[in-house]
mmCIF file of the N, C-alpha and C atoms, coordinates in Angstrom:
data_MODEL
# 
_entry.id   MODEL 
# 
loop_
_atom_site.group_PDB 
_atom_site.id 
_atom_site.type_symbol 
_atom_site.label_atom_id 
_atom_site.label_alt_id 
_atom_site.label_comp_id 
_atom_site.label_asym_id 
_atom_site.label_entity_id 
_atom_site.label_seq_id 
_atom_site.pdbx_PDB_ins_code 
_atom_site.Cartn_x 
_atom_site.Cartn_y 
_atom_site.Cartn_z 
_atom_site.occupancy 
_atom_site.B_iso_or_equiv 
_atom_site.pdbx_formal_charge 
_atom_site.auth_seq_id 
_atom_site.auth_comp_id 
_atom_site.auth_asym_id 
_atom_site.auth_atom_id 
_atom_site.pdbx_PDB_model_num 
ATOM 1   N N  . UNK A 1 1  ? 41.354 -188.723 -77.817 1.00 0.00 ? 1  UNK A N  1 
ATOM 2   C CA . UNK A 1 1  ? 40.359 -187.671 -77.877 1.00 0.00 ? 1  UNK A CA 1 
ATOM 3   C C  . UNK A 1 1  ? 40.169 -187.256 -79.334 1.00 0.00 ? 1  UNK A C  1 
ATOM 4   N N  . UNK A 1 2  ? 38.933 -187.077 -79.766 1.00 0.00 ? 2  UNK A N  1 
ATOM 5   C CA . UNK A 1 2  ? 38.707 -186.669 -81.158 1.00 0.00 ? 2  UNK A CA 1 
ATOM 6   C C  . UNK A 1 2  ? 39.261 -185.278 -81.436 1.00 0.00 ? 2  UNK A C  1 
ATOM 7   N N  . UNK A 1 3  ? 39.577 -185.062 -82.692 1.00 0.00 ? 3  UNK A N  1 
ATOM 8   C CA . UNK A 1 3  ? 40.115 -183.775 -83.107 1.00 0.00 ? 3  UNK A CA 1 
ATOM 9   C C  . UNK A 1 3  ? 39.206 -183.178 -84.170 1.00 0.00 ? 3  UNK A C  1 
ATOM 10  N N  . UNK A 1 4  ? 39.294 -181.879 -84.328 1.00 0.00 ? 4  UNK A N  1 
ATOM 11  C CA . UNK A 1 4  ? 38.524 -181.170 -85.338 1.00 0.00 ? 4  UNK A CA 1 
ATOM 12  C C  . UNK A 1 4  ? 39.480 -180.611 -86.381 1.00 0.00 ? 4  UNK A C  1 
ATOM 13  N N  . UNK A 1 5  ? 39.148 -180.821 -87.641 1.00 0.00 ? 5  UNK A N  1 
ATOM 14  C CA . UNK A 1 5  ? 39.899 -180.226 -88.737 1.00 0.00 ? 5  UNK A CA 1 
ATOM 15  C C  . UNK A 1 5  ? 39.121 -178.992 -89.176 1.00 0.00 ? 5  UNK A C  1 
ATOM 16  N N  . UNK A 1 6  ? 39.675 -177.817 -88.931 1.00 0.00 ? 6  UNK A N  1 
ATOM 17  C CA . UNK A 1 6  ? 39.002 -176.555 -89.216 1.00 0.00 ? 6  UNK A CA 1 
ATOM 18  C C  . UNK A 1 6  ? 39.689 -175.920 -90.424 1.00 0.00 ? 6  UNK A C  1 
ATOM 19  N N  . UNK A 1 7  ? 38.906 -175.612 -91.460 1.00 0.00 ? 7  UNK A N  1 
ATOM 20  C CA . UNK A 1 7  ? 39.423 -175.019 -92.684 1.00 0.00 ? 7  UNK A CA 1 
ATOM 21  C C  . UNK A 1 7  ? 38.733 -173.692 -92.932 1.00 0.00 ? 7  UNK A C  1 
ATOM 22  N N  . UNK A 1 8  ? 39.503 -172.644 -93.181 1.00 0.00 ? 8  UNK A N  1 
ATOM 23  C CA . UNK A 1 8  ? 38.911 -171.347 -93.503 1.00 0.00 ? 8  UNK A CA 1 
ATOM 24  C C  . UNK A 1 8  ? 38.544 -171.347 -94.979 1.00 0.00 ? 8  UNK A C  1 
ATOM 25  N N  . UNK A 1 9  ? 37.265 -171.089 -95.281 1.00 0.00 ? 9  UNK A N  1 
ATOM 26  C CA . UNK A 1 9  ? 36.795 -171.124 -96.660 1.00 0.00 ? 9  UNK A CA 1 
ATOM 27  C C  . UNK A 1 9  ? 36.323 -169.764 -97.159 1.00 0.00 ? 9  UNK A C  1 
ATOM 28  N N  . UNK A 1 10 ? 36.140 -168.801 -96.273 1.00 0.00 ? 10 UNK A N  1 
ATOM 29  C CA . UNK A 1 10 ? 35.724 -167.467 -96.678 1.00 0.00 ? 10 UNK A CA 1 
ATOM 30  C C  . UNK A 1 10 ? 36.598 -166.426 -95.997 1.00 0.00 ? 10 UNK A C  1 
ATOM 31  N N  . UNK A 1 11 ? 36.647 -165.265 -96.604 1.00 0.00 ? 11 UNK A N  1 
ATOM 32  C CA . UNK A 1 11 ? 37.479 -164.187 -96.103 1.00 0.00 ? 11 UNK A CA 1 
ATOM 33  C C  . UNK A 1 11 ? 36.784 -163.433 -94.972 1.00 0.00 ? 11 UNK A C  1 
ATOM 34  N N  . UNK A 1 12 ? 37.547 -162.978 -93.985 1.00 0.00 ? 12 UNK A N  1 
ATOM 35  C CA . UNK A 1 12 ? 36.949 -162.198 -92.907 1.00 0.00 ? 12 UNK A CA 1 
ATOM 36  C C  . UNK A 1 12 ? 36.748 -160.724 -93.269 1.00 0.00 ? 12 UNK A C  1 
ATOM 37  N N  . UNK A 1 13 ? 37.115 -160.330 -94.491 1.00 0.00 ? 13 UNK A N  1 
ATOM 38  C CA . UNK A 1 13 ? 36.931 -158.935 -94.904 1.00 0.00 ? 13 UNK A CA 1 
ATOM 39  C C  . UNK A 1 13 ? 35.440 -158.618 -94.840 1.00 0.00 ? 13 UNK A C  1 
ATOM 40  N N  . UNK A 1 14 ? 35.115 -157.531 -94.204 1.00 0.00 ? 14 UNK A N  1 
ATOM 41  C CA . UNK A 1 14 ? 33.722 -157.142 -94.042 1.00 0.00 ? 14 UNK A CA 1 
ATOM 42  C C  . UNK A 1 14 ? 33.105 -157.681 -92.764 1.00 0.00 ? 14 UNK A C  1 
ATOM 43  N N  . UNK A 1 15 ? 33.827 -158.569 -92.086 1.00 0.00 ? 15 UNK A N  1 
ATOM 44  C CA . UNK A 1 15 ? 33.344 -159.104 -90.812 1.00 0.00 ? 15 UNK A CA 1 
ATOM 45  C C  . UNK A 1 15 ? 33.724 -158.168 -89.671 1.00 0.00 ? 15 UNK A C  1 
ATOM 46  N N  . UNK A 1 16 ? 33.300 -158.544 -88.500 1.00 0.00 ? 16 UNK A N  1 
ATOM 47  C CA . UNK A 1 16 ? 33.607 -157.722 -87.335 1.00 0.00 ? 16 UNK A CA 1 
ATOM 48  C C  . UNK A 1 16 ? 35.024 -158.010 -86.835 1.00 0.00 ? 16 UNK A C  1 
ATOM 49  N N  . UNK A 1 17 ? 35.517 -157.131 -85.994 1.00 0.00 ? 17 UNK A N  1 
ATOM 50  C CA . UNK A 1 17 ? 36.842 -157.301 -85.401 1.00 0.00 ? 17 UNK A CA 1 
ATOM 51  C C  . UNK A 1 17 ? 36.895 -158.579 -84.582 1.00 0.00 ? 17 UNK A C  1 
ATOM 52  N N  . UNK A 1 18 ? 35.808 -158.878 -83.879 1.00 0.00 ? 18 UNK A N  1 
ATOM 53  C CA . UNK A 1 18 ? 35.760 -160.080 -83.044 1.00 0.00 ? 18 UNK A CA 1 
ATOM 54  C C  . UNK A 1 18 ? 35.882 -161.335 -83.900 1.00 0.00 ? 18 UNK A C  1 
ATOM 55  N N  . UNK A 1 19 ? 35.246 -161.354 -85.059 1.00 0.00 ? 19 UNK A N  1 
ATOM 56  C CA . UNK A 1 19 ? 35.343 -162.512 -85.943 1.00 0.00 ? 19 UNK A CA 1 
ATOM 57  C C  . UNK A 1 19 ? 36.771 -162.677 -86.458 1.00 0.00 ? 19 UNK A C  1 
ATOM 58  N N  . UNK A 1 20 ? 37.421 -161.583 -86.828 1.00 0.00 ? 20 UNK A N  1 
ATOM 59  C CA . UNK A 1 20 ? 38.811 -161.666 -87.285 1.00 0.00 ? 20 UNK A CA 1 
ATOM 60  C C  . UNK A 1 20 ? 39.723 -162.174 -86.176 1.00 0.00 ? 20 UNK A C  1 
ATOM 61  N N  . UNK A 1 21 ? 39.501 -161.697 -84.964 1.00 0.00 ? 21 UNK A N  1 
ATOM 62  C CA . UNK A 1 21 ? 40.315 -162.148 -83.835 1.00 0.00 ? 21 UNK A CA 1 
ATOM 63  C C  . UNK A 1 21 ? 40.059 -163.613 -83.507 1.00 0.00 ? 21 UNK A C  1 
ATOM 64  N N  . UNK A 1 22 ? 38.832 -164.068 -83.670 1.00 0.00 ? 22 UNK A N  1 
ATOM 65  C CA . UNK A 1 22 ? 38.514 -165.468 -83.420 1.00 0.00 ? 22 UNK A CA 1 
ATOM 66  C C  . UNK A 1 22 ? 39.224 -166.367 -84.424 1.00 0.00 ? 22 UNK A C  1 
ATOM 67  N N  . UNK A 1 23 ? 39.221 -165.981 -85.695 1.00 0.00 ? 23 UNK A N  1 
ATOM 68  C CA . UNK A 1 23 ? 39.948 -166.753 -86.698 1.00 0.00 ? 23 UNK A CA 1 
ATOM 69  C C  . UNK A 1 23 ? 41.429 -166.797 -86.360 1.00 0.00 ? 23 UNK A C  1 
ATOM 70  N N  . UNK A 1 24 ? 41.978 -165.677 -85.947 1.00 0.00 ? 24 UNK A N  1 
ATOM 71  C CA . UNK A 1 24 ? 43.398 -165.625 -85.621 1.00 0.00 ? 24 UNK A CA 1 
ATOM 72  C C  . UNK A 1 24 ? 43.716 -166.503 -84.418 1.00 0.00 ? 24 UNK A C  1 
ATOM 73  N N  . UNK A 1 25 ? 42.842 -166.500 -83.417 1.00 0.00 ? 25 UNK A N  1 
ATOM 74  C CA . UNK A 1 25 ? 43.099 -167.316 -82.234 1.00 0.00 ? 25 UNK A CA 1 
ATOM 75  C C  . UNK A 1 25 ? 42.919 -168.806 -82.518 1.00 0.00 ? 25 UNK A C  1 
ATOM 76  N N  . UNK A 1 26 ? 42.152 -169.138 -83.558 1.00 0.00 ? 26 UNK A N  1 
ATOM 77  C CA . UNK A 1 26 ? 42.069 -170.534 -83.992 1.00 0.00 ? 26 UNK A CA 1 
ATOM 78  C C  . UNK A 1 26 ? 43.318 -170.949 -84.764 1.00 0.00 ? 26 UNK A C  1 
ATOM 79  N N  . UNK A 1 27 ? 44.111 -169.965 -85.194 1.00 0.00 ? 27 UNK A N  1 
ATOM 80  C CA . UNK A 1 27 ? 45.326 -170.264 -85.942 1.00 0.00 ? 27 UNK A CA 1 
ATOM 81  C C  . UNK A 1 27 ? 45.146 -170.139 -87.440 1.00 0.00 ? 27 UNK A C  1 
ATOM 82  N N  . UNK A 1 28 ? 44.047 -169.530 -87.874 1.00 0.00 ? 28 UNK A N  1 
ATOM 83  C CA . UNK A 1 28 ? 43.769 -169.377 -89.301 1.00 0.00 ? 28 UNK A CA 1 
ATOM 84  C C  . UNK A 1 28 ? 44.173 -167.972 -89.736 1.00 0.00 ? 28 UNK A C  1 
ATOM 85  N N  . UNK A 1 29 ? 45.069 -167.899 -90.713 1.00 0.00 ? 29 UNK A N  1 
ATOM 86  C CA . UNK A 1 29 ? 45.588 -166.605 -91.143 1.00 0.00 ? 29 UNK A CA 1 
ATOM 87  C C  . UNK A 1 29 ? 45.123 -166.209 -92.530 1.00 0.00 ? 29 UNK A C  1 
ATOM 88  N N  . UNK A 1 30 ? 44.847 -167.192 -93.388 1.00 0.00 ? 30 UNK A N  1 
ATOM 89  C CA . UNK A 1 30 ? 44.462 -166.876 -94.756 1.00 0.00 ? 30 UNK A CA 1 
ATOM 90  C C  . UNK A 1 30 ? 43.516 -167.950 -95.292 1.00 0.00 ? 30 UNK A C  1 
ATOM 91  N N  . UNK A 1 31 ? 42.985 -167.699 -96.463 1.00 0.00 ? 31 UNK A N  1 
ATOM 92  C CA . UNK A 1 31 ? 42.040 -168.625 -97.081 1.00 0.00 ? 31 UNK A CA 1 
ATOM 93  C C  . UNK A 1 31 ? 42.682 -170.009 -97.254 1.00 0.00 ? 31 UNK A C  1 
ATOM 94  N N  . UNK A 1 32 ? 41.892 -171.037 -97.035 1.00 0.00 ? 32 UNK A N  1 
ATOM 95  C CA . UNK A 1 32 ? 42.283 -172.444 -97.212 1.00 0.00 ? 32 UNK A CA 1 
ATOM 96  C C  . UNK A 1 32 ? 43.336 -172.902 -96.220 1.00 0.00 ? 32 UNK A C  1 
ATOM 97  N N  . UNK A 1 33 ? 43.561 -172.161 -95.149 1.00 0.00 ? 33 UNK A N  1 
ATOM 98  C CA . UNK A 1 33 ? 44.399 -172.645 -94.052 1.00 0.00 ? 33 UNK A CA 1 
ATOM 99  C C  . UNK A 1 33 ? 43.645 -173.751 -93.321 1.00 0.00 ? 33 UNK A C  1 
ATOM 100 N N  . UNK A 1 34 ? 44.378 -174.747 -92.855 1.00 0.00 ? 34 UNK A N  1 
ATOM 101 C CA . UNK A 1 34 ? 43.792 -175.871 -92.128 1.00 0.00 ? 34 UNK A CA 1 
ATOM 102 C C  . UNK A 1 34 ? 44.519 -176.024 -90.807 1.00 0.00 ? 34 UNK A C  1 
ATOM 103 N N  . UNK A 1 35 ? 43.755 -176.187 -89.721 1.00 0.00 ? 35 UNK A N  1 
ATOM 104 C CA . UNK A 1 35 ? 44.343 -176.454 -88.410 1.00 0.00 ? 35 UNK A CA 1 
ATOM 105 C C  . UNK A 1 35 ? 43.618 -177.635 -87.788 1.00 0.00 ? 35 UNK A C  1 
ATOM 106 N N  . UNK A 1 36 ? 44.329 -178.377 -86.970 1.00 0.00 ? 36 UNK A N  1 
ATOM 107 C CA . UNK A 1 36 ? 43.744 -179.468 -86.192 1.00 0.00 ? 36 UNK A CA 1 
ATOM 108 C C  . UNK A 1 36 ? 43.684 -179.026 -84.745 1.00 0.00 ? 36 UNK A C  1 
ATOM 109 N N  . UNK A 1 37 ? 42.508 -179.104 -84.169 1.00 0.00 ? 37 UNK A N  1 
ATOM 110 C CA . UNK A 1 37 ? 42.301 -178.684 -82.781 1.00 0.00 ? 37 UNK A CA 1 
ATOM 111 C C  . UNK A 1 37 ? 41.631 -179.804 -82.018 1.00 0.00 ? 37 UNK A C  1 
ATOM 112 N N  . UNK A 1 38 ? 41.900 -179.861 -80.714 1.00 0.00 ? 38 UNK A N  1 
ATOM 113 C CA . UNK A 1 38 ? 41.214 -180.810 -79.847 1.00 0.00 ? 38 UNK A CA 1 
ATOM 114 C C  . UNK A 1 38 ? 39.735 -180.455 -79.790 1.00 0.00 ? 38 UNK A C  1 
ATOM 115 N N  . UNK A 1 39 ? 38.888 -181.461 -79.705 1.00 0.00 ? 39 UNK A N  1 
ATOM 116 C CA . UNK A 1 39 ? 37.439 -181.243 -79.649 1.00 0.00 ? 39 UNK A CA 1 
ATOM 117 C C  . UNK A 1 39 ? 37.054 -180.905 -78.208 1.00 0.00 ? 39 UNK A C  1 
ATOM 118 N N  . UNK A 1 40 ? 37.096 -179.608 -77.890 1.00 0.00 ? 40 UNK A N  1 
ATOM 119 C CA . UNK A 1 40 ? 36.749 -179.117 -76.555 1.00 0.00 ? 40 UNK A CA 1 
ATOM 120 C C  . UNK A 1 40 ? 35.650 -178.081 -76.685 1.00 0.00 ? 40 UNK A C  1 
ATOM 121 N N  . UNK A 1 41 ? 34.920 -177.833 -75.626 1.00 0.00 ? 41 UNK A N  1 
ATOM 122 C CA . UNK A 1 41 ? 33.828 -176.846 -75.686 1.00 0.00 ? 41 UNK A CA 1 
ATOM 123 C C  . UNK A 1 41 ? 34.303 -175.450 -76.088 1.00 0.00 ? 41 UNK A C  1 
ATOM 124 N N  . UNK A 1 42 ? 35.511 -175.065 -75.673 1.00 0.00 ? 42 UNK A N  1 
ATOM 125 C CA . UNK A 1 42 ? 36.023 -173.739 -76.022 1.00 0.00 ? 42 UNK A CA 1 
ATOM 126 C C  . UNK A 1 42 ? 36.215 -173.609 -77.526 1.00 0.00 ? 42 UNK A C  1 
ATOM 127 N N  . UNK A 1 43 ? 36.773 -174.647 -78.129 1.00 0.00 ? 43 UNK A N  1 
ATOM 128 C CA . UNK A 1 43 ? 37.016 -174.630 -79.564 1.00 0.00 ? 43 UNK A CA 1 
ATOM 129 C C  . UNK A 1 43 ? 35.689 -174.678 -80.317 1.00 0.00 ? 43 UNK A C  1 
ATOM 130 N N  . UNK A 1 44 ? 34.756 -175.502 -79.843 1.00 0.00 ? 44 UNK A N  1 
ATOM 131 C CA . UNK A 1 44 ? 33.432 -175.564 -80.478 1.00 0.00 ? 44 UNK A CA 1 
ATOM 132 C C  . UNK A 1 44 ? 32.750 -174.204 -80.463 1.00 0.00 ? 44 UNK A C  1 
ATOM 133 N N  . UNK A 1 45 ? 32.881 -173.469 -79.375 1.00 0.00 ? 45 UNK A N  1 
ATOM 134 C CA . UNK A 1 45 ? 32.282 -172.144 -79.284 1.00 0.00 ? 45 UNK A CA 1 
ATOM 135 C C  . UNK A 1 45 ? 32.919 -171.169 -80.257 1.00 0.00 ? 45 UNK A C  1 
ATOM 136 N N  . UNK A 1 46 ? 34.236 -171.235 -80.385 1.00 0.00 ? 46 UNK A N  1 
ATOM 137 C CA . UNK A 1 46 ? 34.924 -170.354 -81.319 1.00 0.00 ? 46 UNK A CA 1 
ATOM 138 C C  . UNK A 1 46 ? 34.519 -170.678 -82.756 1.00 0.00 ? 46 UNK A C  1 
ATOM 139 N N  . UNK A 1 47 ? 34.409 -171.971 -83.063 1.00 0.00 ? 47 UNK A N  1 
ATOM 140 C CA . UNK A 1 47 ? 34.014 -172.372 -84.410 1.00 0.00 ? 47 UNK A CA 1 
ATOM 141 C C  . UNK A 1 47 ? 32.582 -171.932 -84.703 1.00 0.00 ? 47 UNK A C  1 
ATOM 142 N N  . UNK A 1 48 ? 31.700 -172.030 -83.733 1.00 0.00 ? 48 UNK A N  1 
ATOM 143 C CA . UNK A 1 48 ? 30.319 -171.623 -83.975 1.00 0.00 ? 48 UNK A CA 1 
ATOM 144 C C  . UNK A 1 48 ? 30.195 -170.118 -84.173 1.00 0.00 ? 48 UNK A C  1 
ATOM 145 N N  . UNK A 1 49 ? 31.122 -169.349 -83.599 1.00 0.00 ? 49 UNK A N  1 
ATOM 146 C CA . UNK A 1 49 ? 31.094 -167.894 -83.765 1.00 0.00 ? 49 UNK A CA 1 
ATOM 147 C C  . UNK A 1 49 ? 31.466 -167.481 -85.181 1.00 0.00 ? 49 UNK A C  1 
ATOM 148 N N  . UNK A 1 50 ? 32.262 -168.300 -85.862 1.00 0.00 ? 50 UNK A N  1 
ATOM 149 C CA . UNK A 1 50 ? 32.669 -167.986 -87.233 1.00 0.00 ? 50 UNK A CA 1 
ATOM 150 C C  . UNK A 1 50 ? 32.272 -169.114 -88.186 1.00 0.00 ? 50 UNK A C  1 
ATOM 151 N N  . UNK A 1 51 ? 31.151 -169.757 -87.910 1.00 0.00 ? 51 UNK A N  1 
ATOM 152 C CA . UNK A 1 51 ? 30.737 -170.922 -88.694 1.00 0.00 ? 51 UNK A CA 1 
ATOM 153 C C  . UNK A 1 51 ? 30.495 -170.598 -90.158 1.00 0.00 ? 51 UNK A C  1 
ATOM 154 N N  . UNK A 1 52 ? 30.181 -169.354 -90.471 1.00 0.00 ? 52 UNK A N  1 
ATOM 155 C CA . UNK A 1 52 ? 29.948 -168.967 -91.857 1.00 0.00 ? 52 UNK A CA 1 
ATOM 156 C C  . UNK A 1 52 ? 31.257 -168.751 -92.621 1.00 0.00 ? 52 UNK A C  1 
ATOM 157 N N  . UNK A 1 53 ? 32.382 -168.785 -91.932 1.00 0.00 ? 53 UNK A N  1 
ATOM 158 C CA . UNK A 1 53 ? 33.684 -168.583 -92.570 1.00 0.00 ? 53 UNK A CA 1 
ATOM 159 C C  . UNK A 1 53 ? 34.524 -169.853 -92.636 1.00 0.00 ? 53 UNK A C  1 
ATOM 160 N N  . UNK A 1 54 ? 34.129 -170.899 -91.914 1.00 0.00 ? 54 UNK A N  1 
ATOM 161 C CA . UNK A 1 54 ? 34.935 -172.104 -91.828 1.00 0.00 ? 54 UNK A CA 1 
ATOM 162 C C  . UNK A 1 54 ? 34.099 -173.357 -92.091 1.00 0.00 ? 54 UNK A C  1 
ATOM 163 N N  . UNK A 1 55 ? 34.798 -174.444 -92.399 1.00 0.00 ? 55 UNK A N  1 
ATOM 164 C CA . UNK A 1 55 ? 34.169 -175.759 -92.421 1.00 0.00 ? 55 UNK A CA 1 
ATOM 165 C C  . UNK A 1 55 ? 34.872 -176.609 -91.367 1.00 0.00 ? 55 UNK A C  1 
ATOM 166 N N  . UNK A 1 56 ? 34.139 -177.563 -90.808 1.00 0.00 ? 56 UNK A N  1 
ATOM 167 C CA . UNK A 1 56 ? 34.672 -178.386 -89.714 1.00 0.00 ? 56 UNK A CA 1 
ATOM 168 C C  . UNK A 1 56 ? 34.431 -179.855 -90.037 1.00 0.00 ? 56 UNK A C  1 
ATOM 169 N N  . UNK A 1 57 ? 35.456 -180.673 -89.814 1.00 0.00 ? 57 UNK A N  1 
ATOM 170 C CA . UNK A 1 57 ? 35.346 -182.126 -89.949 1.00 0.00 ? 57 UNK A CA 1 
ATOM 171 C C  . UNK A 1 57 ? 35.909 -182.759 -88.699 1.00 0.00 ? 57 UNK A C  1 
ATOM 172 N N  . UNK A 1 58 ? 35.311 -183.863 -88.285 1.00 0.00 ? 58 UNK A N  1 
ATOM 173 C CA . UNK A 1 58 ? 35.859 -184.610 -87.153 1.00 0.00 ? 58 UNK A CA 1 
ATOM 174 C C  . UNK A 1 58 ? 36.865 -185.604 -87.677 1.00 0.00 ? 58 UNK A C  1 
ATOM 175 N N  . UNK A 1 59 ? 38.034 -185.644 -87.028 1.00 0.00 ? 59 UNK A N  1 
ATOM 176 C CA . UNK A 1 59 ? 39.130 -186.522 -87.433 1.00 0.00 ? 59 UNK A CA 1 
ATOM 177 C C  . UNK A 1 59 ? 39.504 -187.363 -86.216 1.00 0.00 ? 59 UNK A C  1 
ATOM 178 N N  . UNK A 1 60 ? 39.831 -188.619 -86.457 1.00 0.00 ? 60 UNK A N  1 
ATOM 179 C CA . UNK A 1 60 ? 40.269 -189.492 -85.364 1.00 0.00 ? 60 UNK A CA 1 
ATOM 180 C C  . UNK A 1 60 ? 41.752 -189.368 -85.115 1.00 0.00 ? 60 UNK A C  1 
# 
């Protein structure tokens, strides 16, 4: 199954509480943190909610 490499590139300061919680539930705690997640609809939805704060790459 393909995986997604999610990197936090911007700070959640000034964002909403929901955006901060979404980053935390993705496993991102600070700038330039990287996590690998399974490519599932739930993860895609979370990434799209904070797309302005993260970058996403598909990894095999």
